[in-house]
Chimera marker file (.cmm) of the C-alpha trace (Angstrom):
<marker_set name="trace">
<marker id="1" x="0.000" y="0.000" z="0.000" r="1" g="1" b="0" radius="0.5"/>
<marker id="2" x="1.300" y="3.415" z="-0.926" r="1" g="1" b="0" radius="0.5"/>
<marker id="3" x="2.317" y="5.895" z="1.714" r="1" g="1" b="0" radius="0.5"/>
<marker id="4" x="2.500" y="9.639" z="1.418" r="1" g="1" b="0" radius="0.5"/>
<marker id="5" x="5.888" y="11.350" z="1.433" r="1" g="1" b="0" radius="0.5"/>
<marker id="6" x="6.812" y="13.787" z="4.228" r="1" g="1" b="0" radius="0.5"/>
<marker id="7" x="8.443" y="16.803" z="2.615" r="1" g="1" b="0" radius="0.5"/>
<marker id="8" x="10.825" y="19.327" z="4.136" r="1" g="1" b="0" radius="0.5"/>
<marker id="9" x="13.360" y="21.883" z="2.927" r="1" g="1" b="0" radius="0.5"/>
<marker id="10" x="15.876" y="19.122" z="2.253" r="1" g="1" b="0" radius="0.5"/>
<marker id="11" x="13.805" y="16.908" z="-0.052" r="1" g="1" b="0" radius="0.5"/>
<marker id="12" x="11.054" y="19.185" z="-1.438" r="1" g="1" b="0" radius="0.5"/>
<marker id="13" x="12.602" y="20.312" z="-4.742" r="1" g="1" b="0" radius="0.5"/>
<marker id="14" x="14.074" y="16.913" z="-5.535" r="1" g="1" b="0" radius="0.5"/>
<marker id="15" x="10.788" y="15.112" z="-4.814" r="1" g="1" b="0" radius="0.5"/>
<marker id="16" x="8.458" y="17.355" z="-6.831" r="1" g="1" b="0" radius="0.5"/>
<marker id="17" x="10.838" y="18.142" z="-9.709" r="1" g="1" b="0" radius="0.5"/>
<marker id="18" x="9.644" y="15.232" z="-11.857" r="1" g="1" b="0" radius="0.5"/>
<marker id="19" x="6.156" y="13.947" z="-12.538" r="1" g="1" b="0" radius="0.5"/>
<marker id="20" x="2.879" y="14.740" z="-10.790" r="1" g="1" b="0" radius="0.5"/>
<marker id="21" x="2.752" y="15.640" z="-7.094" r="1" g="1" b="0" radius="0.5"/>
<marker id="22" x="-0.026" y="16.520" z="-4.692" r="1" g="1" b="0" radius="0.5"/>
<marker id="23" x="1.408" y="18.521" z="-1.780" r="1" g="1" b="0" radius="0.5"/>
<marker id="24" x="-0.748" y="18.945" z="1.333" r="1" g="1" b="0" radius="0.5"/>
<marker id="25" x="0.348" y="21.823" z="3.587" r="1" g="1" b="0" radius="0.5"/>
<marker id="26" x="-1.048" y="20.993" z="7.046" r="1" g="1" b="0" radius="0.5"/>
<marker id="27" x="-0.472" y="21.496" z="10.773" r="1" g="1" b="0" radius="0.5"/>
<marker id="28" x="-1.109" y="19.224" z="13.771" r="1" g="1" b="0" radius="0.5"/>
<marker id="29" x="-3.528" y="21.712" z="15.414" r="1" g="1" b="0" radius="0.5"/>
<marker id="30" x="-5.670" y="22.122" z="12.273" r="1" g="1" b="0" radius="0.5"/>
<marker id="31" x="-9.052" y="20.316" z="12.480" r="1" g="1" b="0" radius="0.5"/>
<marker id="32" x="-9.767" y="20.221" z="8.718" r="1" g="1" b="0" radius="0.5"/>
<marker id="33" x="-6.198" y="18.947" z="8.183" r="1" g="1" b="0" radius="0.5"/>
<marker id="34" x="-6.870" y="16.025" z="10.530" r="1" g="1" b="0" radius="0.5"/>
<marker id="35" x="-10.118" y="15.281" z="8.666" r="1" g="1" b="0" radius="0.5"/>
<marker id="36" x="-8.171" y="15.240" z="5.406" r="1" g="1" b="0" radius="0.5"/>
<marker id="37" x="-5.436" y="12.905" z="6.661" r="1" g="1" b="0" radius="0.5"/>
<marker id="38" x="-7.225" y="9.576" z="5.887" r="1" g="1" b="0" radius="0.5"/>
<marker id="39" x="-8.071" y="10.891" z="2.406" r="1" g="1" b="0" radius="0.5"/>
<marker id="40" x="-4.389" y="11.658" z="1.788" r="1" g="1" b="0" radius="0.5"/>
<marker id="41" x="-3.509" y="8.116" z="2.896" r="1" g="1" b="0" radius="0.5"/>
<marker id="42" x="-6.082" y="6.649" z="0.477" r="1" g="1" b="0" radius="0.5"/>
<marker id="43" x="-4.840" y="8.835" z="-2.391" r="1" g="1" b="0" radius="0.5"/>
<marker id="44" x="-1.266" y="7.654" z="-1.733" r="1" g="1" b="0" radius="0.5"/>
<marker id="45" x="-2.454" y="4.073" z="-2.237" r="1" g="1" b="0" radius="0.5"/>
<marker id="46" x="-4.710" y="4.867" z="-5.214" r="1" g="1" b="0" radius="0.5"/>
<marker id="47" x="-2.080" y="6.852" z="-7.112" r="1" g="1" b="0" radius="0.5"/>
<marker id="48" x="0.977" y="4.748" z="-6.279" r="1" g="1" b="0" radius="0.5"/>
<marker id="49" x="3.228" y="4.776" z="-9.338" r="1" g="1" b="0" radius="0.5"/>
<marker id="50" x="1.179" y="7.557" z="-10.994" r="1" g="1" b="0" radius="0.5"/>
<marker id="51" x="1.577" y="10.564" z="-8.674" r="1" g="1" b="0" radius="0.5"/>
<marker id="52" x="3.483" y="11.445" z="-5.517" r="1" g="1" b="0" radius="0.5"/>
<marker id="53" x="1.197" y="12.229" z="-2.590" r="1" g="1" b="0" radius="0.5"/>
<marker id="54" x="3.075" y="14.456" z="-0.154" r="1" g="1" b="0" radius="0.5"/>
<marker id="55" x="2.559" y="16.340" z="3.100" r="1" g="1" b="0" radius="0.5"/>
<marker id="56" x="4.358" y="19.379" z="4.497" r="1" g="1" b="0" radius="0.5"/>
<marker id="57" x="3.995" y="20.292" z="8.174" r="1" g="1" b="0" radius="0.5"/>
<marker id="58" x="3.684" y="24.048" z="7.720" r="1" g="1" b="0" radius="0.5"/>
<marker id="59" x="4.571" y="24.701" z="11.385" r="1" g="1" b="0" radius="0.5"/>
<marker id="60" x="7.930" y="22.967" z="10.956" r="1" g="1" b="0" radius="0.5"/>
<marker id="61" x="8.581" y="24.074" z="7.355" r="1" g="1" b="0" radius="0.5"/>
<marker id="62" x="7.549" y="27.724" z="7.406" r="1" g="1" b="0" radius="0.5"/>
<marker id="63" x="10.045" y="28.617" z="4.654" r="1" g="1" b="0" radius="0.5"/>
<marker id="64" x="8.232" y="26.322" z="2.219" r="1" g="1" b="0" radius="0.5"/>
<marker id="65" x="4.829" y="27.677" z="3.249" r="1" g="1" b="0" radius="0.5"/>
<marker id="66" x="6.035" y="31.237" z="2.613" r="1" g="1" b="0" radius="0.5"/>
<marker id="67" x="7.702" y="30.290" z="-0.684" r="1" g="1" b="0" radius="0.5"/>
<marker id="68" x="4.460" y="28.798" z="-2.012" r="1" g="1" b="0" radius="0.5"/>
<marker id="69" x="2.189" y="31.505" z="-0.608" r="1" g="1" b="0" radius="0.5"/>
<marker id="70" x="0.348" y="29.252" z="1.810" r="1" g="1" b="0" radius="0.5"/>
<marker id="71" x="-1.791" y="31.558" z="3.948" r="1" g="1" b="0" radius="0.5"/>
<marker id="72" x="-4.430" y="29.139" z="5.209" r="1" g="1" b="0" radius="0.5"/>
<marker id="73" x="-4.363" y="25.418" z="5.767" r="1" g="1" b="0" radius="0.5"/>
<marker id="74" x="-5.009" y="22.926" z="4.526" r="1" g="1" b="0" radius="0.5"/>
<marker id="75" x="-3.666" y="24.164" z="1.188" r="1" g="1" b="0" radius="0.5"/>
<marker id="76" x="-3.127" y="21.514" z="-1.452" r="1" g="1" b="0" radius="0.5"/>
<marker id="77" x="-0.795" y="22.211" z="-4.362" r="1" g="1" b="0" radius="0.5"/>
<marker id="78" x="-0.965" y="20.171" z="-7.533" r="1" g="1" b="0" radius="0.5"/>
<marker id="79" x="2.435" y="20.171" z="-9.193" r="1" g="1" b="0" radius="0.5"/>
<marker id="80" x="3.751" y="18.892" z="-12.492" r="1" g="1" b="0" radius="0.5"/>
<marker id="81" x="7.524" y="18.695" z="-12.987" r="1" g="1" b="0" radius="0.5"/>
<marker id="82" x="8.132" y="21.159" z="-10.151" r="1" g="1" b="0" radius="0.5"/>
<marker id="83" x="5.587" y="23.775" z="-11.278" r="1" g="1" b="0" radius="0.5"/>
<marker id="84" x="2.336" y="24.506" z="-9.422" r="1" g="1" b="0" radius="0.5"/>
<marker id="85" x="-0.481" y="23.851" z="-11.900" r="1" g="1" b="0" radius="0.5"/>
<marker id="86" x="-3.425" y="24.126" z="-9.500" r="1" g="1" b="0" radius="0.5"/>
<marker id="87" x="-4.292" y="24.825" z="-5.870" r="1" g="1" b="0" radius="0.5"/>
<marker id="88" x="-7.149" y="23.854" z="-3.573" r="1" g="1" b="0" radius="0.5"/>
<marker id="89" x="-7.681" y="25.491" z="-0.181" r="1" g="1" b="0" radius="0.5"/>
<marker id="90" x="-9.598" y="23.739" z="2.575" r="1" g="1" b="0" radius="0.5"/>
<marker id="91" x="-10.758" y="20.184" z="2.995" r="1" g="1" b="0" radius="0.5"/>
<marker id="92" x="-12.496" y="18.594" z="0.022" r="1" g="1" b="0" radius="0.5"/>
<marker id="93" x="-13.805" y="15.174" z="-0.911" r="1" g="1" b="0" radius="0.5"/>
<marker id="94" x="-11.541" y="12.362" z="-2.035" r="1" g="1" b="0" radius="0.5"/>
<marker id="95" x="-13.356" y="12.480" z="-5.369" r="1" g="1" b="0" radius="0.5"/>
<marker id="96" x="-12.445" y="16.161" z="-5.849" r="1" g="1" b="0" radius="0.5"/>
<marker id="97" x="-8.748" y="15.371" z="-5.366" r="1" g="1" b="0" radius="0.5"/>
<marker id="98" x="-8.971" y="12.255" z="-7.535" r="1" g="1" b="0" radius="0.5"/>
<marker id="99" x="-10.612" y="14.216" z="-10.369" r="1" g="1" b="0" radius="0.5"/>
<marker id="100" x="-8.008" y="16.974" z="-10.137" r="1" g="1" b="0" radius="0.5"/>
<marker id="101" x="-5.097" y="14.514" z="-10.184" r="1" g="1" b="0" radius="0.5"/>
<marker id="102" x="-6.574" y="12.574" z="-13.101" r="1" g="1" b="0" radius="0.5"/>
<marker id="103" x="-6.983" y="15.797" z="-15.073" r="1" g="1" b="0" radius="0.5"/>
<marker id="104" x="-3.255" y="16.559" z="-14.661" r="1" g="1" b="0" radius="0.5"/>
<marker id="105" x="-1.965" y="13.037" z="-15.341" r="1" g="1" b="0" radius="0.5"/>
<link id1="1" id2="2" r="1" g="1" b="0" radius="0.2"/>
<link id1="2" id2="3" r="1" g="1" b="0" radius="0.2"/>
<link id1="3" id2="4" r="1" g="1" b="0" radius="0.2"/>
<link id1="4" id2="5" r="1" g="1" b="0" radius="0.2"/>
<link id1="5" id2="6" r="1" g="1" b="0" radius="0.2"/>
<link id1="6" id2="7" r="1" g="1" b="0" radius="0.2"/>
<link id1="7" id2="8" r="1" g="1" b="0" radius="0.2"/>
<link id1="8" id2="9" r="1" g="1" b="0" radius="0.2"/>
<link id1="9" id2="10" r="1" g="1" b="0" radius="0.2"/>
<link id1="10" id2="11" r="1" g="1" b="0" radius="0.2"/>
<link id1="11" id2="12" r="1" g="1" b="0" radius="0.2"/>
<link id1="12" id2="13" r="1" g="1" b="0" radius="0.2"/>
<link id1="13" id2="14" r="1" g="1" b="0" radius="0.2"/>
<link id1="14" id2="15" r="1" g="1" b="0" radius="0.2"/>
<link id1="15" id2="16" r="1" g="1" b="0" radius="0.2"/>
<link id1="16" id2="17" r="1" g="1" b="0" radius="0.2"/>
<link id1="17" id2="18" r="1" g="1" b="0" radius="0.2"/>
<link id1="18" id2="19" r="1" g="1" b="0" radius="0.2"/>
<link id1="19" id2="20" r="1" g="1" b="0" radius="0.2"/>
<link id1="20" id2="21" r="1" g="1" b="0" radius="0.2"/>
<link id1="21" id2="22" r="1" g="1" b="0" radius="0.2"/>
<link id1="22" id2="23" r="1" g="1" b="0" radius="0.2"/>
<link id1="23" id2="24" r="1" g="1" b="0" radius="0.2"/>
<link id1="24" id2="25" r="1" g="1" b="0" radius="0.2"/>
<link id1="25" id2="26" r="1" g="1" b="0" radius="0.2"/>
<link id1="26" id2="27" r="1" g="1" b="0" radius="0.2"/>
<link id1="27" id2="28" r="1" g="1" b="0" radius="0.2"/>
<link id1="28" id2="29" r="1" g="1" b="0" radius="0.2"/>
<link id1="29" id2="30" r="1" g="1" b="0" radius="0.2"/>
<link id1="30" id2="31" r="1" g="1" b="0" radius="0.2"/>
<link id1="31" id2="32" r="1" g="1" b="0" radius="0.2"/>
<link id1="32" id2="33" r="1" g="1" b="0" radius="0.2"/>
<link id1="33" id2="34" r="1" g="1" b="0" radius="0.2"/>
<link id1="34" id2="35" r="1" g="1" b="0" radius="0.2"/>
<link id1="35" id2="36" r="1" g="1" b="0" radius="0.2"/>
<link id1="36" id2="37" r="1" g="1" b="0" radius="0.2"/>
<link id1="37" id2="38" r="1" g="1" b="0" radius="0.2"/>
<link id1="38" id2="39" r="1" g="1" b="0" radius="0.2"/>
<link id1="39" id2="40" r="1" g="1" b="0" radius="0.2"/>
<link id1="40" id2="41" r="1" g="1" b="0" radius="0.2"/>
<link id1="41" id2="42" r="1" g="1" b="0" radius="0.2"/>
<link id1="42" id2="43" r="1" g="1" b="0" radius="0.2"/>
<link id1="43" id2="44" r="1" g="1" b="0" radius="0.2"/>
<link id1="44" id2="45" r="1" g="1" b="0" radius="0.2"/>
<link id1="45" id2="46" r="1" g="1" b="0" radius="0.2"/>
<link id1="46" id2="47" r="1" g="1" b="0" radius="0.2"/>
<link id1="47" id2="48" r="1" g="1" b="0" radius="0.2"/>
<link id1="48" id2="49" r="1" g="1" b="0" radius="0.2"/>
<link id1="49" id2="50" r="1" g="1" b="0" radius="0.2"/>
<link id1="50" id2="51" r="1" g="1" b="0" radius="0.2"/>
<link id1="51" id2="52" r="1" g="1" b="0" radius="0.2"/>
<link id1="52" id2="53" r="1" g="1" b="0" radius="0.2"/>
<link id1="53" id2="54" r="1" g="1" b="0" radius="0.2"/>
<link id1="54" id2="55" r="1" g="1" b="0" radius="0.2"/>
<link id1="55" id2="56" r="1" g="1" b="0" radius="0.2"/>
<link id1="56" id2="57" r="1" g="1" b="0" radius="0.2"/>
<link id1="57" id2="58" r="1" g="1" b="0" radius="0.2"/>
<link id1="58" id2="59" r="1" g="1" b="0" radius="0.2"/>
<link id1="59" id2="60" r="1" g="1" b="0" radius="0.2"/>
<link id1="60" id2="61" r="1" g="1" b="0" radius="0.2"/>
<link id1="61" id2="62" r="1" g="1" b="0" radius="0.2"/>
<link id1="62" id2="63" r="1" g="1" b="0" radius="0.2"/>
<link id1="63" id2="64" r="1" g="1" b="0" radius="0.2"/>
<link id1="64" id2="65" r="1" g="1" b="0" radius="0.2"/>
<link id1="65" id2="66" r="1" g="1" b="0" radius="0.2"/>
<link id1="66" id2="67" r="1" g="1" b="0" radius="0.2"/>
<link id1="67" id2="68" r="1" g="1" b="0" radius="0.2"/>
<link id1="68" id2="69" r="1" g="1" b="0" radius="0.2"/>
<link id1="69" id2="70" r="1" g="1" b="0" radius="0.2"/>
<link id1="70" id2="71" r="1" g="1" b="0" radius="0.2"/>
<link id1="71" id2="72" r="1" g="1" b="0" radius="0.2"/>
<link id1="72" id2="73" r="1" g="1" b="0" radius="0.2"/>
<link id1="73" id2="74" r="1" g="1" b="0" radius="0.2"/>
<link id1="74" id2="75" r="1" g="1" b="0" radius="0.2"/>
<link id1="75" id2="76" r="1" g="1" b="0" radius="0.2"/>
<link id1="76" id2="77" r="1" g="1" b="0" radius="0.2"/>
<link id1="77" id2="78" r="1" g="1" b="0" radius="0.2"/>
<link id1="78" id2="79" r="1" g="1" b="0" radius="0.2"/>
<link id1="79" id2="80" r="1" g="1" b="0" radius="0.2"/>
<link id1="80" id2="81" r="1" g="1" b="0" radius="0.2"/>
<link id1="81" id2="82" r="1" g="1" b="0" radius="0.2"/>
<link id1="82" id2="83" r="1" g="1" b="0" radius="0.2"/>
<link id1="83" id2="84" r="1" g="1" b="0" radius="0.2"/>
<link id1="84" id2="85" r="1" g="1" b="0" radius="0.2"/>
<link id1="85" id2="86" r="1" g="1" b="0" radius="0.2"/>
<link id1="86" id2="87" r="1" g="1" b="0" radius="0.2"/>
<link id1="87" id2="88" r="1" g="1" b="0" radius="0.2"/>
<link id1="88" id2="89" r="1" g="1" b="0" radius="0.2"/>
<link id1="89" id2="90" r="1" g="1" b="0" radius="0.2"/>
<link id1="90" id2="91" r="1" g="1" b="0" radius="0.2"/>
<link id1="91" id2="92" r="1" g="1" b="0" radius="0.2"/>
<link id1="92" id2="93" r="1" g="1" b="0" radius="0.2"/>
<link id1="93" id2="94" r="1" g="1" b="0" radius="0.2"/>
<link id1="94" id2="95" r="1" g="1" b="0" radius="0.2"/>
<link id1="95" id2="96" r="1" g="1" b="0" radius="0.2"/>
<link id1="96" id2="97" r="1" g="1" b="0" radius="0.2"/>
<link id1="97" id2="98" r="1" g="1" b="0" radius="0.2"/>
<link id1="98" id2="99" r="1" g="1" b="0" radius="0.2"/>
<link id1="99" id2="100" r="1" g="1" b="0" radius="0.2"/>
<link id1="100" id2="101" r="1" g="1" b="0" radius="0.2"/>
<link id1="101" id2="102" r="1" g="1" b="0" radius="0.2"/>
<link id1="102" id2="103" r="1" g="1" b="0" radius="0.2"/>
<link id1="103" id2="104" r="1" g="1" b="0" radius="0.2"/>
<link id1="104" id2="105" r="1" g="1" b="0" radius="0.2"/>
</marker_set>
């Protein structure tokens, strides 16, 4: 079963530079982020081999949050070859994320 990738300043660029990535900016104290967590786990399994499903703890990685203009969480970036191609803010259904990923792949 696929597992999401924890991103930080050290591995962010390298991880998202190739292919499709979903990057979830979250924080431990954020209720909607906790609601989204099982969905992220399911997406990691569903898209194994097709897209990288990633999480960034925005409390610990504030530089990344600032770099990508994350002002509220959860913020989900959809990236293709290192470029942000779409953004969703707030919790959404698994289907919404699945549709968005499929449209990029």
